[in-house]
Each structure stands twice: as structure tokens, then as C-alpha cells.
C-alpha positions as a printed Julia matrix, in Angstrom:
85×3 Matrix{Float64}:
  22.26   -2.11   13.61
  18.76   -0.64   13.28
  18.66    1.58   10.2
  14.93    2.39   10.31
  13.88    5.83   11.35
  11.05    7.3    13.33
   8.28    8.88   11.29
   5.92   11.61   12.4
   2.17   11.12   12.03
   2.22   13.39    8.98
   4.91   11.26    7.33
   3.02    8.05    8.11
  -0.21    9.69    6.9
   1.45   10.49    3.55
   2.77    6.92    3.22
  -0.58    5.26    3.98
  -2.82    7.75    2.16
  -5.47    7.58    4.87
  -6.97   10.25    7.09
  -5.29   11.36   10.29
  -8.29   10.14   12.31
  -7.92    6.68   10.78
  -4.19    6.75   11.4
  -4.71    7.66   15.05
  -7.07    4.69   15.4
  -4.29    2.43   14.07
  -1.61    3.69   16.5
  -1.83    0.65   18.82
  -1.42   -1.71   15.84
   1.5     0.32   14.51
   3.37    0.15   17.82
   3.57    3.94   17.9
   5.23    5.77   20.77
   5.41    9.33   22.04
   8.54   11.46   22.01
   7.91   14.67   23.9
   4.33   15.43   22.91
   4.54   13.96   19.41
   3.69   10.49   18.18
   6.35    8.55   16.27
   6.11    5.36   14.25
   9.14    3.29   13.33
   9.43    3.16    9.52
  10.19   -0.58    9.57
   7.06   -1.22   11.67
   5.0     0.86    9.23
   6.33   -1.07    6.23
   5.65   -4.4     7.98
   2.1    -3.21    8.72
   1.56   -2.29    5.05
   3.01   -5.58    3.77
   0.91   -7.65    6.18
  -2.27   -6.05    4.84
  -1.53   -6.43    1.13
  -3.9    -8.92   -0.45
  -2.3   -12.26   -1.2
  -2.9   -13.64   -4.73
  -5.39  -16.19   -3.38
  -7.26  -13.4    -1.58
  -7.62  -11.18   -4.65
 -11.07  -10.71   -6.02
 -11.71  -11.68   -9.62
 -11.81   -8.0   -10.62
  -8.42   -7.37   -8.97
  -6.9   -10.37  -10.73
  -8.27   -9.28  -14.12
  -7.09   -5.69  -13.7
  -3.66   -6.92  -12.61
  -3.42   -9.28  -15.6
  -4.58   -6.68  -18.14
  -1.98   -4.16  -19.18
  -3.42   -1.52  -21.51
   0.1    -0.81  -22.75
   0.48   -4.31  -24.17
   0.35   -4.41  -27.93
  -2.81   -5.89  -29.37
  -2.34   -8.84  -31.72
  -2.52   -8.16  -35.45
  -6.0    -8.72  -36.81
  -6.15  -10.59  -40.12
  -7.22   -8.34  -42.96
 -10.39  -10.32  -43.68
 -11.54   -9.78  -40.07
 -11.03   -6.03  -39.97
 -14.0    -3.7   -39.81
């Protein structure tokens, strides 16, 4: 049973955070279809499109890897008293 639903261009636009012009250019890649006069995109197809374009760990730039590894919420190690400023 197919549980995915059809999304409007506005819904897909919100999910992708790109401009409507850019989204319209991607319609062939998203396997979009028209219902009445409106474009629809299957939510499962949209998610597959997003997942396929996520950078793989080997494709990450050094800056992306560093920013992913650094968590500013991590506690800093205790500094010995003789090393404190």
C-alpha cells in the first residue's frame, strides 16, 4: 500500500527551501505530474530526491567535516590551574 501523499509546489518549496523558479526547473527530476492545472510531487519521490543529493561522508569538504565534528555544546576539558590565564 502506498502511504505517500501528493505535495503541491508550495509544500515542496517549503521542504526544499529553494525558490519556486528553481523548483520548477527540477520538476522533471522530481517526477512531478499535473492534476487539473496544478503540479503535484509525490512525497516519497521528494524525500528520495533529497536523500540522493545529501553529501556522503567521503564527499564532505574538510570544513563540513570539522563543523560536523565540533559541537559547541560539548563541555570543554578542565584546564589545570597552573595553565590558566
